[in-house]
All heavy atoms as an XYZ file, in Angstrom:
795
protein
N     137.175     61.624    212.053
C     136.930     63.056    212.099
C     137.909     63.767    211.166
O     139.089     63.448    211.131
C     137.115     63.561    213.529
C     137.104     65.054    213.652
S     137.320     65.563    215.374
C     136.878     67.255    215.226
N     137.402     64.726    210.431
C     138.255     65.568    209.605
C     138.552     66.834    210.386
O     137.642     67.538    210.825
C     137.566     65.908    208.271
O     137.302     64.689    207.582
C     138.448     66.783    207.412
N     139.824     67.124    210.576
C     140.250     68.266    211.379
C     140.269     69.551    210.568
O     140.468     69.532    209.360
C     141.650     68.032    211.933
C     141.712     66.905    212.910
C     142.111     65.635    212.647
C     141.354     66.940    214.277
N     142.029     64.876    213.772
C     141.564     65.652    214.793
C     140.869     67.934    215.121
C     141.312     65.333    216.124
C     140.630     67.614    216.443
C     140.839     66.334    216.931
N     140.114     70.663    211.284
C     140.384     71.996    210.751
C     141.443     72.615    211.649
O     141.753     72.079    212.718
C     139.138     72.893    210.757
O     138.758     73.137    212.123
C     137.979     72.270    210.000
N     141.974     73.745    211.240
C     142.985     74.433    212.051
C     142.450     74.734    213.446
O     143.109     74.449    214.447
C     143.410     75.722    211.350
C     144.421     76.530    212.136
C     144.715     77.870    211.482
O     143.899     78.412    210.753
N     145.885     78.394    211.750
N     141.267     75.298    213.528
C     140.686     75.679    214.824
C     140.415     74.454    215.690
O     140.721     74.450    216.883
C     139.402     76.511    214.617
C     138.674     76.748    215.921
C     139.729     77.830    213.933
N     139.860     73.403    215.103
C     139.559     72.193    215.866
C     140.823     71.546    216.423
O     140.856     71.148    217.589
C     138.810     71.184    214.992
C     137.407     71.595    214.648
C     136.811     70.687    213.588
O     137.515     70.183    212.704
N     135.508     70.473    213.671
N     141.862     71.444    215.599
C     143.098     70.825    216.070
C     143.765     71.683    217.135
O     144.248     71.167    218.151
C     144.057     70.567    214.909
C     145.327     69.787    215.269
C     144.993     68.430    215.893
C     146.212     69.611    214.049
N     143.769     72.997    216.956
C     144.350     73.899    217.965
C     143.624     73.732    219.291
O     144.260     73.583    220.340
C     144.271     75.347    217.486
C     144.766     76.351    218.507
C     144.856     77.758    217.968
C     143.569     78.280    217.437
N     143.626     79.691    217.030
N     142.298     73.729    219.276
C     141.519     73.573    220.508
C     141.775     72.205    221.150
O     141.936     72.105    222.371
C     140.028     73.757    220.237
C     139.653     75.191    219.899
O     140.475     76.111    220.159
O     138.549     75.397    219.366
N     141.830     71.153    220.332
C     142.072     69.810    220.854
C     143.447     69.724    221.504
O     143.596     69.165    222.591
C     141.932     68.789    219.720
C     141.970     67.370    220.196
C     140.928     66.631    220.659
C     143.129     66.518    220.266
N     141.357     65.370    221.013
C     142.702     65.270    220.779
C     144.467     66.689    219.943
C     143.570     64.204    220.970
C     145.340     65.629    220.141
C     144.886     64.399    220.639
N     144.459     70.285    220.852
C     145.806     70.258    221.419
C     145.882     71.069    222.708
O     146.561     70.669    223.655
C     146.826     70.752    220.395
C     147.089     69.780    219.238
C     147.810     70.476    218.100
C     147.861     68.562    219.717
N     145.192     72.203    222.775
C     145.150     72.991    224.023
C     144.529     72.177    225.155
O     145.006     72.203    226.277
C     144.352     74.280    223.813
C     145.163     75.381    223.235
C     144.486     76.729    223.416
N     145.366     77.761    222.925
C     145.037     78.649    222.018
N     143.822     78.657    221.497
N     145.898     79.553    221.626
N     143.454     71.462    224.843
C     142.787     70.633    225.855
C     143.683     69.486    226.317
O     143.492     68.953    227.407
C     141.481     70.064    225.297
C     140.417     71.102    225.062
C     139.233     70.525    224.294
O     139.140     69.326    224.062
N     138.326     71.397    223.889
N     144.640     69.104    225.500
C     145.526     67.984    225.821
C     146.941     68.427    226.202
O     147.866     67.623    226.174
C     145.557     66.993    224.656
C     144.271     66.250    224.516
N     143.179     66.769    223.835
C     143.885     65.048    224.997
C     142.188     65.909    223.908
N     142.582     64.853    224.603
N     147.102     69.711    226.569
C     148.401     70.182    227.047
C     148.783     69.371    228.283
O     147.978     69.192    229.194
C     148.355     71.688    227.377
O     148.044     72.401    226.182
C     149.688     72.183    227.914
N     149.990     68.838    228.283
C     150.456     67.989    229.382
C     150.192     66.512    229.150
O     150.712     65.669    229.877
N     149.404     66.186    228.132
C     149.089     64.787    227.826
C     149.946     64.302    226.664
O     150.444     65.087    225.867
C     147.612     64.650    227.472
N     150.089     62.992    226.591
C     150.801     62.402    225.468
C     149.789     62.140    224.348
O     148.723     61.550    224.586
C     151.488     61.102    225.879
C     152.393     60.607    224.786
C     153.421     59.631    225.279
O     153.543     58.581    224.696
N     154.139     59.976    226.323
N     150.125     62.603    223.144
C     149.224     62.461    222.003
C     149.976     61.850    220.823
O     151.208     61.843    220.788
C     148.606     63.815    221.578
C     147.817     64.427    222.726
C     149.663     64.780    221.073
N     149.201     61.348    219.881
C     149.770     60.797    218.655
C     149.058     61.442    217.470
O     147.831     61.464    217.420
C     149.569     59.294    218.605
C     150.143     58.647    217.367
C     149.913     57.135    217.340
N     150.455     56.514    218.542
C     149.780     55.656    219.304
N     148.560     55.308    219.010
N     150.348     55.141    220.386
N     149.841     61.958    216.525
C     149.318     62.471    215.259
C     149.792     61.528    214.168
O     150.981     61.204    214.094
C     149.824     63.876    214.967
C     149.387     64.982    215.917
C     150.053     66.291    215.537
C     147.883     65.145    215.905
N     148.858     61.098    213.336
C     149.201     60.206    212.234
C     148.546     60.696    210.962
O     147.484     61.318    210.996
C     148.711     58.784    212.518
C     149.400     58.129    213.681
C     148.913     56.716    213.914
O     149.465     55.801    213.269
O     147.990     56.546    214.718
N     149.187     60.401    209.856
C     148.616     60.725    208.561
C     147.968     59.458    208.028
O     148.608     58.405    207.997
C     149.699     61.223    207.612
C     149.161     61.729    206.308
C     150.245     62.437    205.511
O     151.040     63.176    206.055
N     150.264     62.194    204.228
N     146.702     59.570    207.629
C     146.037     58.410    207.047
C     146.830     57.936    205.835
O     147.380     58.735    205.115
C     144.613     58.773    206.630
C     143.693     58.963    207.806
C     142.273     59.211    207.341
N     141.539     59.853    208.406
C     141.267     61.145    208.456
N     141.623     61.938    207.483
N     140.609     61.649    209.475
N     146.891     56.659    205.625
C     147.628     56.027    204.529
C     149.138     56.081    204.773
O     149.932     55.918    203.859
C     147.279     56.643    203.177
N     149.546     56.332    206.017
C     150.958     56.255    206.386
C     151.771     57.481    206.023
O     151.251     58.494    205.594
N     153.059     57.365    206.256
C     153.981     58.438    205.922
C     154.318     59.360    207.074
O     155.320     60.050    207.022
N     153.502     59.374    208.123
C     153.757     60.274    209.238
C     153.150     59.699    210.515
O     151.988     59.279    210.527
C     153.131     61.646    208.964
C     153.102     62.630    210.132
C     154.510     63.106    210.463
C     152.222     63.817    209.798
N     153.948     59.683    211.564
C     153.461     59.310    212.900
C     154.341     60.024    213.906
O     155.556     59.827    213.928
C     153.538     57.814    213.117
C     153.031     57.413    214.483
C     153.100     55.919    214.658
N     152.640     55.580    215.988
C     152.248     54.391    216.345
N     152.256     53.411    215.469
N     151.859     54.163    217.569
N     153.719     60.868    214.719
C     154.441     61.624    215.740
C     153.744     61.383    217.072
O     152.520     61.481    217.159
C     154.438     63.132    215.422
C     155.244     63.396    214.159
C     154.979     63.946    216.584
C     155.197     64.817    213.698
N     154.528     61.076    218.091
C     153.976     60.867    219.419
C     154.826     61.627    220.422
O     156.051     61.569    220.380
C     153.967     59.381    219.757
C     153.333     59.078    221.096
C     153.126     57.585    221.281
O     152.668     56.906    220.374
N     153.461     57.095    222.461
N     154.154     62.365    221.300
C     154.865     63.112    222.320
C     153.909     63.827    223.239
O     152.695     63.814    223.043
N     154.469     64.469    224.241
C     153.692     65.224    225.213
C     153.564     66.661    224.732
O     154.553     67.291    224.367
C     154.387     65.203    226.591
O     154.534     63.831    226.986
C     153.585     65.953    227.631
N     152.338     67.167    224.741
C     152.090     68.555    224.333
C     152.561     69.464    225.469
O     152.041     69.408    226.579
C     150.591     68.804    224.030
C     150.362     70.257    223.646
C     150.101     67.858    222.944
N     153.567     70.284    225.180
C     154.111     71.190    226.190
C     153.413     72.541    226.184
O     153.145     73.113    227.231
C     155.613     71.395    225.963
C     156.483     70.154    226.047
C     157.930     70.501    225.725
C     156.367     69.508    227.418
N     153.145     73.067    224.988
C     152.500     74.387    224.903
C     151.838     74.574    223.554
O     152.235     73.963    222.559
C     153.527     75.501    225.139
O     154.464     75.528    224.081
N     150.815     75.425    223.552
C     150.130     75.857    222.336
C     150.084     77.373    222.424
O     149.424     77.924    223.300
C     148.701     75.272    222.236
C     148.006     75.750    220.971
C     148.737     73.746    222.312
N     150.824     78.046    221.541
C     150.970     79.502    221.643
C     150.682     80.183    220.317
O     150.979     79.636    219.255
C     152.390     79.858    222.078
C     152.771     79.294    223.420
C     154.212     79.590    223.804
O     154.936     80.182    222.985
O     154.600     79.210    224.910
N     150.136     81.394    220.414
C     149.939     82.238    219.242
C     151.174     83.126    219.101
O     151.578     83.773    220.066
C     148.700     83.123    219.414
C     147.408     82.348    219.593
C     146.959     81.627    218.337
O     147.256     82.099    217.222
O     146.302     80.589    218.477
N     151.764     83.149    217.918
C     152.960     83.949    217.648
C     152.585     84.992    216.603
O     152.008     84.659    215.568
C     154.112     83.057    217.131
C     155.333     83.889    216.812
C     154.435     81.975    218.143
N     152.905     86.254    216.873
C     152.615     87.332    215.936
C     153.800     87.512    214.996
O     154.892     87.869    215.417
C     152.354     88.634    216.694
C     151.909     89.763    215.786
O     152.012     89.645    214.553
O     151.436     90.787    216.326
N     153.582     87.231    213.718
C     154.614     87.409    212.698
C     154.202     88.569    211.799
O     153.494     88.386    210.818
C     154.794     86.136    211.873
C     155.254     84.904    212.636
C     155.254     83.680    211.741
C     156.646     85.133    213.189
N     154.612     89.761    212.189
C     154.321     90.970    211.409
C     152.814     91.138    211.170
O     152.370     91.354    210.046
C     155.071     90.963    210.098
S     156.855     90.916    210.295
N     152.033     91.006    212.219
C     150.592     91.193    212.127
C     149.811     89.950    211.729
O     148.591     89.966    211.697
N     150.483     88.863    211.461
C     149.819     87.610    211.105
C     150.025     86.626    212.248
O     151.159     86.343    212.639
C     150.426     87.053    209.825
C     149.778     85.780    209.362
C     150.316     85.382    207.988
N     149.838     84.066    207.671
C     150.617     83.031    207.409
N     151.924     83.186    207.404
N     150.112     81.867    207.140
N     148.928     86.106    212.809
C     149.025     85.161    213.916
C     149.272     83.751    213.401
O     148.627     83.301    212.465
C     147.752     85.177    214.757
C     147.554     86.392    215.649
C     146.244     86.269    216.420
C     148.710     86.565    216.611
N     150.206     83.088    214.043
C     150.539     81.714    213.706
C     150.519     80.916    215.008
O     151.039     81.367    216.026
C     151.936     81.651    213.079
C     152.441     80.295    212.635
C     151.623     79.790    211.446
C     153.897     80.382    212.256
N     149.909     79.747    214.978
C     149.867     78.893    216.161
C     151.032     77.920    216.120
O     151.235     77.221    215.129
C     148.544     78.111    216.230
O     147.452     79.029    216.237
C     148.484     77.249    217.483
N     151.820     77.904    217.202
C     152.929     76.962    217.337
C     152.658     76.027    218.509
O     152.266     76.474    219.583
C     154.246     77.687    217.575
C     154.804     78.336    216.350
C     156.236     78.810    216.538
O     156.724     78.865    217.683
O     156.852     79.137    215.526
N     152.887     74.760    218.281
C     152.689     73.735    219.301
C     154.038     73.072    219.549
O     154.672     72.579    218.629
C     151.672     72.679    218.829
C     151.482     71.610    219.897
C     150.348     73.329    218.452
N     154.470     73.075    220.800
C     155.723     72.441    221.179
C     155.409     71.097    221.826
O     154.546     71.010    222.699
C     156.477     73.339    222.162
O     157.681     72.739    222.550
N     156.126     70.059    221.358
C     155.924     68.716    221.896
C     157.256     68.129    222.329
O     158.297     68.443    221.749
C     155.294     67.805    220.834
C     153.899     68.212    220.431
S     153.221     67.165    219.107
C     153.127     65.570    219.932
N     157.207     67.278    223.331
C     158.395     66.579    223.811
C     158.217     65.088    223.533
O     157.256     64.478    223.996
C     158.596     66.814    225.297
C     159.797     66.119    225.862
C     159.959     66.407    227.342
O     159.023     66.813    228.021
N     161.142     66.186    227.844
N     159.143     64.520    222.800
C     159.114     63.092    222.512
C     159.843     62.343    223.626
O     160.547     62.939    224.438
C     159.775     62.814    221.163
N     159.689     61.037    223.643
C     160.347     60.219    224.663
C     161.847     60.096    224.415
O     162.582     59.673    225.290
C     159.708     58.830    224.701
N     162.312     60.491    223.242
C     163.731     60.407    222.898
C     164.430     61.682    223.359
O     164.063     62.777    222.942
C     163.905     60.228    221.378
C     163.196     58.960    220.925
C     165.374     60.212    220.994
C     163.037     58.848    219.430
N     165.422     61.562    224.200
C     166.136     62.729    224.716
C     166.753     63.532    223.573
O     167.354     62.968    222.661
C     167.232     62.286    225.682
N     166.566     64.842    223.625
C     167.156     65.729    222.633
C     166.309     65.934    221.395
O     166.660     66.733    220.535
N     165.180     65.224    221.271
C     164.322     65.352    220.099
C     163.281     66.438    220.347
O     162.549     66.399    221.335
C     163.626     64.032    219.785
C     162.851     63.980    218.487
C     163.796     64.073    217.295
C     162.047     62.691    218.401
N     163.251     67.427    219.473
C     162.317     68.543    219.592
C     161.331     68.494    218.426
O     161.730     68.327    217.272
C     163.083     69.861    219.542
C     162.197     71.075    219.612
C     162.979     72.375    219.466
O     164.217     72.351    219.522
O     162.330     73.404    219.284
N     160.036     68.627    218.734
C     158.989     68.636    217.721
C     158.202     69.928    217.863
O     157.730     70.255    218.948
C     158.027     67.438    217.885
C     158.790     66.124    217.837
C     156.926     67.482    216.826
C     157.978     64.926    218.276
N     158.070     70.664    216.761
C     157.273     71.889    216.747
C     156.290     71.795    215.596
O     156.682     71.527    214.452
C     158.150     73.151    216.593
C     157.280     74.398    216.504
C     159.128     73.272    217.744
N     155.009     71.981    215.908
C     153.968     72.012    214.888
C     153.575     73.461    214.649
O     153.449     74.234    215.606
C     152.730     71.247    215.357
C     152.927     69.826    215.873
C     151.605     69.270    216.376
C     153.522     68.943    214.810
N     153.385     73.843    213.403
C     152.843     75.159    213.087
C     151.528     74.925    212.357
O     151.486     74.198    211.358
C     153.806     75.991    212.215
O     154.212     75.230    211.088
C     155.026     76.406    213.007
N     150.465     75.509    212.904
C     149.137     75.293    212.345
C     148.814     76.402    211.350
O     148.580     77.541    211.732
C     148.089     75.241    213.462
C     148.359     74.237    214.598
C     147.197     74.206    215.565
C     148.646     72.852    214.058
N     148.834     76.057    210.077
C     148.507     76.981    209.007
C     147.042     76.785    208.616
O     146.390     75.869    209.107
C     149.422     76.735    207.798
C     150.877     76.882    208.120
N     151.526     78.082    208.056
C     151.796     75.976    208.540
C     152.791     77.918    208.397
N     152.985     76.645    208.707
N     146.539     77.601    207.736
C     145.134     77.539    207.328
C     144.759     76.170    206.751
O     143.748     75.604    207.113
C     144.851     78.640    206.297
C     143.384     78.864    206.037
C     142.663     79.463    207.223
O     143.248     80.157    208.041
N     141.393     79.180    207.341
N     145.570     75.634    205.853
C     145.221     74.410    205.123
C     146.003     73.170    205.572
O     145.658     72.058    205.198
C     145.510     74.612    203.629
C     144.896     75.860    203.038
C     143.490     75.628    202.549
O     143.216     74.521    202.081
O     142.680     76.563    202.651
N     147.080     73.382    206.350
C     147.963     72.256    206.655
C     148.693     72.477    207.972
O     148.708     73.580    208.498
C     148.985     72.077    205.535
C     149.855     73.294    205.361
C     150.809     73.195    204.186
N     151.487     74.449    203.962
C     152.460     74.951    204.700
N     152.900     74.295    205.743
N     153.021     76.102    204.421
N     149.296     71.414    208.451
C     150.125     71.456    209.650
C     151.582     71.338    209.209
O     151.945     70.388    208.508
C     149.799     70.282    210.602
C     150.708     70.311    211.819
C     148.348     70.315    211.014
N     152.409     72.296    209.601
C     153.839     72.207    209.362
C     154.480     71.488    210.533
O     154.103     71.707    211.692
N     155.416     70.604    210.253
C     156.049     69.796    211.295
C     157.558     69.938    211.174
O     158.117     69.662    210.111
C     155.649     68.313    211.146
C     154.127     68.183    211.190
C     156.321     67.454    212.207
C     153.581     67.088    210.346
N     158.184     70.406    212.249
C     159.636     70.527    212.279
C     160.152     69.596    213.373
O     159.694     69.658    214.509
C     160.080     71.959    212.596
C     159.675     72.996    211.563
C     158.246     73.459    211.711
O     157.768     73.672    212.815
N     157.555     73.606    210.609
N     161.095     68.765    213.006
C     161.689     67.822    213.953
C     163.195     68.053    213.959
O     163.821     68.143    212.899
C     161.380     66.354    213.560
C     162.050     65.386    214.518
C     159.877     66.122    213.517
N     163.765     68.170    215.143
C     165.209     68.367    215.263
C     165.720     67.544    216.442
O     165.026     67.358    217.437
C     165.547     69.838    215.463
N     166.937     67.063    216.302
C     167.583     66.329    217.386
C     168.968     66.927    217.599
O     169.718     67.125    216.647
C     167.711     64.844    217.050
C     168.312     64.061    218.165
N     169.668     63.828    218.265
C     167.751     63.474    219.244
C     169.908     63.117    219.354
N     168.765     62.896    219.967
N     169.255     67.205    218.844
C     170.571     67.743    219.192
C     171.234     66.802    220.177
O     170.613     66.341    221.133
C     170.434     69.134    219.798
C     171.756     69.830    219.995
C     171.580     71.282    220.414
O     170.950     72.034    219.687
O     172.090     71.608    221.495
N     172.496     66.524    219.926
C     173.267     65.656    220.803
C     174.652     66.258    220.973
O     175.295     66.617    219.986
C     173.366     64.254    220.198
O     174.136     63.418    221.024
N     175.085     66.396    222.200
C     176.406     66.956    222.522
C     176.620     68.310    221.850
O     177.683     68.607    221.343
C     177.509     65.982    222.137
N     175.547     69.130    221.840
C     175.655     70.475    221.305
C     175.653     70.564    219.788
O     175.822     71.639    219.226
N     175.440     69.443    219.112
C     175.441     69.431    217.648
C     174.101     68.908    217.134
O     173.582     67.917    217.647
C     176.567     68.530    217.140
C     176.667     68.487    215.633
C     177.800     67.593    215.165
O     178.766     67.398    215.916
O     177.700     67.096    214.049
N     173.542     69.584    216.129
C     172.306     69.111    215.523
C     172.625     67.910    214.651
O     173.406     67.997    213.707
C     171.635     70.216    214.684
O     171.352     71.318    215.537
C     170.353     69.724    214.055
N     172.023     66.768    215.007
C     172.295     65.533    214.279
C     171.168     65.169    213.318
O     171.346     64.334    212.447
C     172.508     64.370    215.258
O     171.350     64.235    216.075
C     173.734     64.601    216.115
N     170.008     65.800    213.499
C     168.850     65.532    212.649
C     168.017     66.795    212.595
O     167.784     67.436    213.615
C     168.015     64.384    213.236
C     166.660     64.113    212.614
C     166.844     63.470    211.241
C     165.848     63.202    213.510
N     167.568     67.172    211.404
C     166.723     68.353    211.266
C     165.940     68.224    209.967
O     166.540     68.135    208.898
C     167.571     69.625    211.254
C     166.721     70.874    211.335
O     165.546     70.814    211.631
N     167.342     71.995    211.054
N     164.609     68.145    210.073
C     163.811     68.112    208.855
C     162.451     68.742    209.101
O     161.999     68.869    210.225
C     163.679     66.685    208.287
C     162.897     65.734    209.153
C     161.530     65.613    209.015
C     163.543     64.944    210.080
C     160.819     64.725    209.807
C     162.848     64.049    210.868
C     161.477     63.949    210.732
N     161.813     69.154    208.004
C     160.489     69.767    208.056
C     159.619     69.134    206.979
O     160.098     68.780    205.907
C     160.602     71.270    207.840
N     158.357     68.984    207.302
C     157.381     68.482    206.341
C     156.023     69.034    206.710
O     155.883     69.732    207.716
C     157.389     66.949    206.302
C     157.288     66.205    207.632
C     155.865     65.769    207.899
C     158.190     64.995    207.583
N     155.032     68.762    205.896
C     153.692     69.221    206.239
C     152.661     68.177    205.850
O     152.945     67.269    205.071
C     153.381     70.582    205.613
C     153.414     70.590    204.105
O     152.701     69.778    203.492
O     154.139     71.416    203.541
N     151.483     68.302    206.451
C     150.394     67.365    206.195
C     149.080     68.142    206.172
O     148.859     68.990    207.039
C     150.349     66.299    207.280
N     148.215     67.871    205.222
C     146.906     68.521    205.192
C     146.020     68.005    206.331
O     146.116     66.832    206.715
C     146.336     68.144    203.826
C     147.110     66.961    203.372
C     148.421     66.983    204.085
N     145.187     68.879    206.879
C     144.325     68.509    208.003
C     143.443     67.307    207.696
O     143.237     66.447    208.550
C     143.432     69.690    208.413
C     144.196     70.809    209.056
C     144.439     71.995    208.371
C     144.684     70.689    210.348
C     145.146     73.027    208.958
C     145.395     71.710    210.944
C     145.621     72.879    210.245
O     146.333     73.894    210.819
N     142.929     67.242    206.471
C     141.971     66.174    206.150
C     142.606     64.788    206.151
O     141.900     63.789    206.172
C     141.264     66.439    204.808
C     142.158     66.484    203.605
C     142.665     67.878    203.268
O     142.448     68.828    204.043
O     143.303     68.003    202.222
N     143.932     64.700    206.180
C     144.597     63.397    206.205
C     145.121     63.033    207.592
O     145.754     62.001    207.766
C     145.740     63.385    205.197
C     145.204     63.480    203.758
C     146.233     63.252    202.728
N     146.801     61.914    202.855
C     147.981     61.585    202.328
N     148.683     62.455    201.658
N     148.437     60.363    202.483
N     144.874     63.885    208.611
C     145.409     63.652    209.951
C     144.405     62.968    210.871
O     143.206     63.229    210.799
C     145.799     64.960    210.608
C     147.094     65.610    210.175
C     147.313     66.894    210.981
C     148.279     64.688    210.341
N     144.932     62.135    211.745
C     144.183     61.647    212.897
C     144.958     62.067    214.132
O     146.186     62.159    214.114
C     144.008     60.109    212.892
O     145.291     59.492    212.958
C     143.277     59.639    211.652
N     144.241     62.346    215.207
C     144.870     62.745    216.468
C     144.197     61.976    217.591
O     142.969     61.952    217.674
C     144.737     64.249    216.688
N     145.015     61.347    218.440
C     144.487     60.587    219.563
C     145.348     60.821    220.787
O     146.536     61.100    220.677
C     144.466     59.072    219.263
O     145.779     58.660    218.867
C     143.477     58.728    218.171
N     144.723     60.687    221.950
C     145.484     60.742    223.192
C     146.018     59.344    223.467
O     145.323     58.347    223.277
C     144.598     61.195    224.347
C     145.354     61.332    225.647
C     144.522     61.930    226.769
O     143.321     62.174    226.575
O     145.085     62.139    227.848
N     147.273     59.279    223.902
C     147.897     57.995    224.237
C     147.705     57.781    225.728
O     148.187     58.574    226.541
C     149.401     58.012    223.873
C     150.052     56.693    224.258
C     149.587     58.309    222.394
N     146.998     56.734    226.083
C     146.701     56.459    227.486
C     147.667     55.441    228.053
O     148.070     54.502    227.361
C     145.268     55.960    227.630
C     144.189     56.915    227.121
C     142.822     56.264    227.195
C     144.213     58.215    227.899
N     147.981     55.644    229.334
C     148.767     54.721    230.126
C     149.981     54.264    229.525
O     150.808     53.585    229.724
């Protein structure tokens, strides 16, 4: 399936509380975690969808921002009050796969 912004937002909303995996076809990206929330954020009259995910690694925070053409991905890890890892990247919808992780 080729995703669009609306389709991925709806799918993630339906899977709030579930563990999901997002992968980029041909490698380079794999994120797995529990979808905590899918929220619309108003940025000066422009709506942006933010998805908060919790990974199995303590202190690791994943936030997805759903833009028109791509998904922005921010990953940060905090340990003992200090940020030890922080990076951002993006992936076009047409290269993403999304699946629910069962059991």
